[in-house]
C-alpha atoms as a printed R data frame, in Angstrom:
    type eleno elety resid chain resno       x       y       z
1   ATOM     1    CA   MET     A     1  -7.528  11.511  20.710
2   ATOM     2    CA   LYS     A     2  -8.798   8.531  22.803
3   ATOM     3    CA   GLN     A     3  -7.057   5.120  23.975
4   ATOM     4    CA   GLU     A     4  -8.558   1.793  23.216
5   ATOM     5    CA   ALA     A     5  -7.884  -2.023  23.419
6   ATOM     6    CA   MET     A     6  -8.390  -2.632  19.694
7   ATOM     7    CA   GLU     A     7  -8.802  -6.040  18.587
8   ATOM     8    CA   ILE     A     8  -6.559  -7.717  15.989
9   ATOM     9    CA   VAL     A     9  -9.203  -8.477  12.705
10  ATOM    10    CA   ASN     A    10  -5.821  -9.978  10.790
11  ATOM    11    CA   GLN     A    11  -2.407 -10.022  10.182
12  ATOM    12    CA   VAL     A    12  -0.687 -10.442   6.717
13  ATOM    13    CA   GLN     A    13   2.959  -9.860   4.970
14  ATOM    14    CA   LEU     A    14   3.140  -8.062   2.345
15  ATOM    15    CA   ALA     A    15   7.069  -8.392   1.666
16  ATOM    16    CA   PRO     A    16  10.040  -8.784   3.696
17  ATOM    17    CA   GLN     A    17   9.729  -7.686   7.071
18  ATOM    18    CA   ILE     A    18   6.687  -5.813   5.759
19  ATOM    19    CA   PHE     A    19   3.593  -6.560   7.382
20  ATOM    20    CA   GLU     A    20  -0.269  -5.107   7.347
21  ATOM    21    CA   LEU     A    21  -1.770  -5.116  10.601
22  ATOM    22    CA   THR     A    22  -5.924  -4.475  10.420
23  ATOM    23    CA   LEU     A    23  -7.553  -2.945  13.806
24  ATOM    24    CA   THR     A    24 -11.318  -2.627  14.657
25  ATOM    25    CA   GLY     A    25 -12.701  -0.871  17.773
26  ATOM    26    CA   GLU     A    26 -14.693   2.595  18.812
27  ATOM    27    CA   LEU     A    27 -11.524   4.768  17.674
28  ATOM    28    CA   VAL     A    28 -11.871   4.123  14.234
29  ATOM    29    CA   LYS     A    29 -14.684   6.744  14.415
30  ATOM    30    CA   GLU     A    30 -12.032   9.360  15.501
31  ATOM    31    CA   MET     A    31 -10.211   8.990  12.369
32  ATOM    32    CA   GLN     A    32 -10.804  11.624   9.944
33  ATOM    33    CA   GLN     A    33  -7.330  12.968   8.312
34  ATOM    34    CA   PRO     A    34  -5.514  10.894   6.186
35  ATOM    35    CA   GLY     A    35  -1.204  11.181   7.497
36  ATOM    36    CA   GLN     A    36  -1.694  10.708  11.319
37  ATOM    37    CA   PHE     A    37  -0.518   8.172  13.449
38  ATOM    38    CA   LEU     A    38  -1.540   5.295  16.008
39  ATOM    39    CA   HIS     A    39   0.843   5.211  19.008
40  ATOM    40    CA   ILE     A    40   0.692   1.426  19.818
41  ATOM    41    CA   LYS     A    41   2.061  -0.605  23.104
42  ATOM    42    CA   VAL     A    42   3.872  -3.038  22.458
43  ATOM    43    CA   PRO     A    43   2.515  -6.627  24.972
44  ATOM    44    CA   ARG     A    44   5.832  -6.915  26.474
45  ATOM    45    CA   GLU     A    45   6.815  -5.324  29.765
46  ATOM    46    CA   ASP     A    46  10.392  -4.436  29.100
47  ATOM    47    CA   LEU     A    47   9.529  -2.696  26.157
48  ATOM    48    CA   ILE     A    48   8.220   0.521  27.794
49  ATOM    49    CA   LEU     A    49   7.921   3.252  24.832
50  ATOM    50    CA   ARG     A    50   4.737   3.212  21.781
51  ATOM    51    CA   ARG     A    51   5.639   2.739  18.472
52  ATOM    52    CA   PRO     A    52   4.318   5.437  16.176
53  ATOM    53    CA   ILE     A    53   2.685   3.748  13.088
54  ATOM    54    CA   SER     A    54   0.676   5.743  10.518
55  ATOM    55    CA   ILE     A    55  -2.980   5.364   9.366
56  ATOM    56    CA   HIS     A    56  -2.853   3.557   6.220
57  ATOM    57    CA   GLU     A    57  -6.643   3.358   5.457
58  ATOM    58    CA   ILE     A    58  -9.736   3.884   7.371
59  ATOM    59    CA   LEU     A    59 -12.832   1.403   6.771
60  ATOM    60    CA   LYS     A    60 -15.477   3.695   8.833
61  ATOM    61    CA   GLU     A    61 -18.451   1.412   7.774
62  ATOM    62    CA   ARG     A    62 -16.623  -1.468   9.067
63  ATOM    63    CA   ASP     A    63 -14.805   0.375  12.315
64  ATOM    64    CA   GLU     A    64 -11.550  -0.857  10.931
65  ATOM    65    CA   CYS     A    65  -8.448   0.674  10.020
66  ATOM    66    CA   LYS     A    66  -5.225  -0.740   8.379
67  ATOM    67    CA   LEU     A    67  -1.612  -0.192   9.471
68  ATOM    68    CA   ILE     A    68   1.420  -1.297   7.006
69  ATOM    69    CA   TYR     A    69   4.845  -1.217   8.998
70  ATOM    70    CA   ARG     A    70   8.259  -2.325   8.839
71  ATOM    71    CA   ILE     A    71  10.255  -4.672  11.148
72  ATOM    72    CA   GLU     A    72  13.125  -2.505  12.827
73  ATOM    73    CA   GLY     A    73  13.500  -3.635  16.024
74  ATOM    74    CA   GLN     A    74  12.089  -5.701  19.540
75  ATOM    75    CA   GLY     A    75   9.027  -3.780  19.878
76  ATOM    76    CA   THR     A    76   7.432  -4.553  15.500
77  ATOM    77    CA   ASN     A    77   9.247  -7.707  15.591
78  ATOM    78    CA   VAL     A    78   6.733  -8.625  19.019
79  ATOM    79    CA   LEU     A    79   3.930  -6.838  16.756
80  ATOM    80    CA   SER     A    80   4.674  -9.192  13.939
81  ATOM    81    CA   THR     A    81   4.047 -11.969  15.782
82  ATOM    82    CA   LEU     A    82   0.223 -10.843  16.707
83  ATOM    83    CA   LYS     A    83  -2.806 -13.155  15.683
84  ATOM    84    CA   LYS     A    84  -6.151 -12.362  14.858
85  ATOM    85    CA   GLY     A    85  -8.304 -11.767  17.923
86  ATOM    86    CA   GLN     A    86  -5.472 -10.380  20.564
87  ATOM    87    CA   LEU     A    87  -6.216  -6.883  21.879
88  ATOM    88    CA   ILE     A    88  -3.823  -4.114  21.800
89  ATOM    89    CA   ASP     A    89  -3.376  -0.880  23.737
90  ATOM    90    CA   VAL     A    90  -3.935   1.928  21.100
91  ATOM    91    CA   LEU     A    91  -3.799   5.701  21.690
92  ATOM    92    CA   GLY     A    92  -4.895   7.927  18.942
93  ATOM    93    CA   PRO     A    93  -5.351   9.126  16.388
94  ATOM    94    CA   LEU     A    94  -2.497  11.401  16.883
95  ATOM    95    CA   GLY     A    95  -1.108  14.590  14.839
96  ATOM    96    CA   ASN     A    96  -1.437  16.919  12.114
97  ATOM    97    CA   GLY     A    97  -1.950  14.651   8.661
98  ATOM    98    CA   PHE     A    98  -2.363  16.414   5.201
99  ATOM    99    CA   GLN     A    99  -4.646  19.157   4.748
100 ATOM   100    CA   ILE     A   100  -6.739  18.738   1.248
101 ATOM   101    CA   SER     A   101  -8.985  21.508   1.707
102 ATOM   102    CA   GLN     A   102  -7.418  23.512  -0.888
103 ATOM   103    CA   VAL     A   103  -7.636  21.131  -3.505
104 ATOM   104    CA   GLY     A   104 -10.332  21.119  -5.884
105 ATOM   105    CA   GLN     A   105 -12.556  19.267  -9.204
106 ATOM   106    CA   GLY     A   106  -9.929  18.414 -11.742
107 ATOM   107    CA   GLN     A   107  -6.867  19.648  -9.981
108 ATOM   108    CA   THR     A   108  -3.658  17.603 -10.552
109 ATOM   109    CA   VAL     A   109  -2.050  15.785  -7.421
110 ATOM   110    CA   LEU     A   110   1.400  14.082  -7.392
111 ATOM   111    CA   LEU     A   111   2.417  12.188  -3.863
112 ATOM   112    CA   ILE     A   112   5.527  10.609  -3.497
113 ATOM   113    CA   GLY     A   113   6.833   8.159  -1.256
114 ATOM   114    CA   GLY     A   114   9.460   5.841  -0.429
115 ATOM   115    CA   GLY     A   115   9.782   2.544   1.315
116 ATOM   116    CA   ILE     A   116   7.646   2.378   4.520
117 ATOM   117    CA   GLY     A   117   6.763   5.810   3.941
118 ATOM   118    CA   ILE     A   118   4.248   5.097   1.565
119 ATOM   119    CA   PRO     A   119   1.277   3.590   3.262
120 ATOM   120    CA   PRO     A   120  -0.172   6.765   4.416
121 ATOM   121    CA   LEU     A   121  -0.511   7.816   1.503
122 ATOM   122    CA   TYR     A   122  -3.486   5.536   0.440
123 ATOM   123    CA   GLU     A   123  -6.010   6.975   2.451
124 ATOM   124    CA   LEU     A   124  -4.644  10.109   1.731
125 ATOM   125    CA   SER     A   125  -5.170   9.119  -2.345
126 ATOM   126    CA   LYS     A   126  -8.910   7.601  -1.513
127 ATOM   127    CA   GLN     A   127  -9.448  10.972  -0.242
128 ATOM   128    CA   LEU     A   128  -8.488  13.540  -2.779
129 ATOM   129    CA   VAL     A   129 -10.031  10.896  -5.673
130 ATOM   130    CA   LEU     A   130 -13.229  11.628  -3.567
131 ATOM   131    CA   ARG     A   131 -12.750  15.183  -4.204
132 ATOM   132    CA   GLY     A   132 -12.327  14.945  -7.896
133 ATOM   133    CA   ALA     A   133  -8.565  15.061  -8.107
134 ATOM   134    CA   LYS     A   134  -6.260  13.589 -11.021
135 ATOM   135    CA   VAL     A   135  -3.929  11.517  -8.729
136 ATOM   136    CA   SER     A   136  -0.554  10.553  -9.732
137 ATOM   137    CA   HIS     A   137   2.083   8.235  -7.098
138 ATOM   138    CA   LEU     A   138   5.698   8.173  -7.752
139 ATOM   139    CA   PHE     A   139   7.021   5.349  -5.297
140 ATOM   140    CA   GLY     A   140  10.763   4.348  -4.802
141 ATOM   141    CA   PHE     A   141  11.691   0.588  -3.100
142 ATOM   142    CA   ALA     A   142  14.776  -0.767  -2.761
143 ATOM   143    CA   SER     A   143  13.904  -3.551  -5.309
144 ATOM   144    CA   LYS     A   144  11.456  -5.886  -6.822
145 ATOM   145    CA   GLU     A   145  11.179  -8.157  -3.987
146 ATOM   146    CA   LYS     A   146   9.982  -5.424  -1.430
147 ATOM   147    CA   LEU     A   147   7.288  -3.845  -3.635
148 ATOM   148    CA   TYR     A   148   3.614  -3.968  -1.832
149 ATOM   149    CA   SER     A   149   0.297  -2.415  -2.178
150 ATOM   150    CA   LEU     A   150   0.955  -1.347  -5.798
151 ATOM   151    CA   PRO     A   151  -2.659  -2.596  -7.498
152 ATOM   152    CA   LYS     A   152  -4.543  -0.731  -4.662
153 ATOM   153    CA   PHE     A   153  -2.935   2.411  -5.716
154 ATOM   154    CA   GLU     A   154  -2.938   1.835  -9.373
155 ATOM   155    CA   ALA     A   155  -6.961   1.992  -8.728
156 ATOM   156    CA   LEU     A   156  -6.538   5.113  -7.951
157 ATOM   157    CA   GLY     A   157  -4.431   6.633  -9.999
158 ATOM   158    CA   PRO     A   158  -0.788   6.374 -12.471
159 ATOM   159    CA   VAL     A   159   1.877   4.486 -10.256
160 ATOM   160    CA   THR     A   160   5.324   4.706 -11.598
161 ATOM   161    CA   VAL     A   161   8.462   2.965  -9.427
162 ATOM   162    CA   THR     A   162  11.888   3.539  -9.249
163 ATOM   163    CA   THR     A   163  14.027   0.448  -7.579
164 ATOM   164    CA   ASP     A   164  17.338   1.234  -6.103
165 ATOM   165    CA   ASP     A   165  19.105  -1.752  -8.462
166 ATOM   166    CA   GLY     A   166  16.353  -1.676 -11.142
167 ATOM   167    CA   SER     A   167  14.857  -4.854 -10.176
168 ATOM   168    CA   TYR     A   168  11.468  -3.429 -11.314
169 ATOM   169    CA   GLY     A   169  10.141   0.077 -12.812
170 ATOM   170    CA   LYS     A   170  12.927   2.791 -13.294
171 ATOM   171    CA   LEU     A   171  16.479   2.177 -12.536
172 ATOM   172    CA   GLY     A   172  17.356   5.080  -9.476
173 ATOM   173    CA   THR     A   173  15.706   7.362  -6.866
174 ATOM   174    CA   VAL     A   174  12.395   9.005  -7.343
175 ATOM   175    CA   ALA     A   175  14.402  12.106  -8.112
176 ATOM   176    CA   THR     A   176  15.441  10.833 -11.542
177 ATOM   177    CA   GLN     A   177  11.934  10.951 -12.300
178 ATOM   178    CA   PHE     A   178  10.602  14.628 -11.369
179 ATOM   179    CA   SER     A   179  11.205  15.725 -14.736
180 ATOM   180    CA   THR     A   180   9.088  13.494 -16.673
181 ATOM   181    CA   TYR     A   181   5.822  15.320 -14.711
182 ATOM   182    CA   THR     A   182   4.491  18.662 -15.997
183 ATOM   183    CA   VAL     A   183   4.050  20.782 -12.612
184 ATOM   184    CA   PRO     A   184   1.286  19.602 -10.384
185 ATOM   185    CA   ASP     A   185  -0.886  21.711  -8.208
186 ATOM   186    CA   ALA     A   186  -0.063  20.191  -5.343
187 ATOM   187    CA   VAL     A   187   2.464  17.754  -3.987
188 ATOM   188    CA   TYR     A   188   2.338  15.373  -1.018
189 ATOM   189    CA   SER     A   189   5.395  13.149   0.139
190 ATOM   190    CA   CYS     A   190   6.209  10.526   2.706
191 ATOM   191    CA   GLY     A   191   9.691   9.512   3.043
192 ATOM   192    CA   ASN     A   192  13.294   9.179   4.254
193 ATOM   193    CA   LYS     A   193  15.212  12.931   5.044
194 ATOM   194    CA   GLY     A   194  16.874  12.447   1.580
195 ATOM   195    CA   LEU     A   195  13.677  12.190  -0.595
196 ATOM   196    CA   LEU     A   196  11.670  15.101   1.228
197 ATOM   197    CA   GLN     A   197  15.025  17.155   0.680
198 ATOM   198    CA   SER     A   198  14.970  16.009  -2.929
199 ATOM   199    CA   VAL     A   199  11.091  17.102  -3.228
200 ATOM   200    CA   ASP     A   200  11.185  20.397  -1.019
201 ATOM   201    CA   ARG     A   201  14.631  21.485  -3.540
202 ATOM   202    CA   GLN     A   202  12.485  20.317  -6.825
203 ATOM   203    CA   PHE     A   203   8.965  21.208  -5.601
204 ATOM   204    CA   ALA     A   204   8.942  24.246  -3.114
205 ATOM   205    CA   PRO     A   205  10.059  26.895  -5.718
206 ATOM   206    CA   ILE     A   206   7.202  26.339  -8.048
207 ATOM   207    CA   VAL     A   207   4.357  24.745  -6.306
208 ATOM   208    CA   GLU     A   208   2.311  26.613  -3.784
209 ATOM   209    CA   ASN     A   209   1.291  23.583  -1.708
210 ATOM   210    CA   VAL     A   210   3.847  20.918  -1.053
211 ATOM   211    CA   GLN     A   211   3.407  18.847   1.922
212 ATOM   212    CA   LEU     A   212   5.861  16.847   3.722
213 ATOM   213    CA   SER     A   213   5.376  13.866   6.419
214 ATOM   214    CA   LEU     A   214   8.447  13.726   8.616
215 ATOM   215    CA   GLU     A   215  10.297  10.834   9.917
216 ATOM   216    CA   ALA     A   216  11.583  11.572  13.476
217 ATOM   217    CA   ARG     A   217  12.390   9.238  16.126
218 ATOM   218    CA   MET     A   218   9.505   9.505  19.148
219 ATOM   219    CA   ALA     A   219   9.329   9.044  22.561
220 ATOM   220    CA   CYS     A   220   5.851  10.293  24.061
221 ATOM   221    CA   GLY     A   221   3.985  11.138  20.795
222 ATOM   222    CA   ILE     A   222   2.038  13.840  22.284
223 ATOM   223    CA   GLY     A   223   4.464  16.806  22.446
224 ATOM   224    CA   ALA     A   224   5.423  16.525  26.172
225 ATOM   225    CA   CYS     A   225   9.151  15.206  25.683
226 ATOM   226    CA   TYR     A   226  10.853  17.188  22.912
227 ATOM   227    CA   ALA     A   227  12.324  14.163  21.711
228 ATOM   228    CA   CYS     A   228  11.491  14.839  17.664
229 ATOM   229    CA   ILE     A   229  12.059  18.886  17.324
230 ATOM   230    CA   CYS     A   230  12.134  20.546  13.999
231 ATOM   231    CA   HIS     A   231  13.616  23.425  13.131
232 ATOM   232    CA   LYS     A   232  11.722  26.152  11.325
233 ATOM   233    CA   LYS     A   233  13.024  27.003   7.927
234 ATOM   234    CA   ASN     A   234  12.743  31.083   8.444
235 ATOM   235    CA   ASN     A   235  13.973  30.732  11.836
236 ATOM   236    CA   THR     A   236  16.281  28.450  12.968
237 ATOM   237    CA   ALA     A   237  15.917  29.557  16.439
238 ATOM   238    CA   GLU     A   238  12.401  28.464  16.771
239 ATOM   239    CA   THR     A   239  11.821  24.695  16.734
240 ATOM   240    CA   VAL     A   240   8.032  22.419  16.031
241 ATOM   241    CA   LYS     A   241   7.150  19.337  17.421
242 ATOM   242    CA   VAL     A   242   7.108  16.351  14.338
243 ATOM   243    CA   CYS     A   243   4.681  14.237  16.849
244 ATOM   244    CA   GLN     A   244   2.606  17.220  17.959
245 ATOM   245    CA   ASP     A   245   2.587  19.902  15.118
246 ATOM   246    CA   GLY     A   246   3.041  17.578  12.283
247 ATOM   247    CA   PRO     A   247   4.134  14.988  11.297
248 ATOM   248    CA   VAL     A   248   2.489  16.842   8.013
249 ATOM   249    CA   PHE     A   249   4.524  20.549   7.322
250 ATOM   250    CA   GLN     A   250   3.963  22.572   4.228
251 ATOM   251    CA   ALA     A   251   7.829  22.622   2.811
252 ATOM   252    CA   ARG     A   252   8.138  25.865   3.711
253 ATOM   253    CA   GLU     A   253   7.482  25.738   6.971
254 ATOM   254    CA   VAL     A   254  10.727  23.475   8.632
255 ATOM   255    CA   LEU     A   255  14.164  23.114   7.594
256 ATOM   256    CA   LEU     A   256  15.296  19.787   6.712
257 ATOM   257    CA   GLN     A   257  18.394  18.805   8.056
C-alpha cells in the first residue's frame, strides 16, 4: 500500500452518471491483483472520508490505471468535475482481490456483474484470458442507456446482457439467464447484495470456486474502523472486514445478509 498524488490523464463520461477516470503514477507498479481498490481523497476540505473505487484496468506499460465510478453523492460528483493534468491524493492498492492461480488452461469461467459492479471484472477477465481460460460474461443493467464498456469485454469472450426493462438484451435480472450456462469451472461476481445472493444460491452448491466481491460502505478502508464488517457463513459470531479481508471472498466463507 502506498500514498501518492496521481495525475489525471483523462476523464470521460461513459453513460449517465458513469465516468471513466485514467490516472498515472508510480503506484501503478504496486497493482497486481484484479479486484483491489483505490481510496481516493476528494479535493474538497469538507469531504473528509476517502472514496473507495475499484480498479477497472491496469496498464503497467504506461504506468496508468483506469477507474470507472458512478456519481452517488457529493464526493463522486466532485470527482466527475476534475480535469486532465490535475493531481489527486490516492491510497492503495487496497484489499484482497480475485484469486486466479487455481484456474488453468482451457477451463471455463463465468463472470457475473451488475451495474457499477462490472468495472473490476475487466482486469480480471484480461488476466484469466492470459492464463488460457475460456471466459464468458453475464452482465445486468437497468436499461439500454446505462450500458458501458461492452466492446472491451466482447473482445475477451462472449457477453450476455440483461436489462431490467428489456430495452437491450434479455428482459430481467442476470439470474434469469443462469440456466442457459453449463456448469463452469469457476464463477466470479461483483454487484449488489441481491445479485450476489442469487449467484451464491445458484452456483455455490455445484461449483467449488465461486468468488464474490462485496459492496460495503467504508470509512478508513484499511481495517481500523470496523465500519464494513460481514459475518462468516459457518460461524455468525465471527466477522470479517470487507475492506481488509476482502472485498473478494469465497462464497462459502461469508453470509450475505
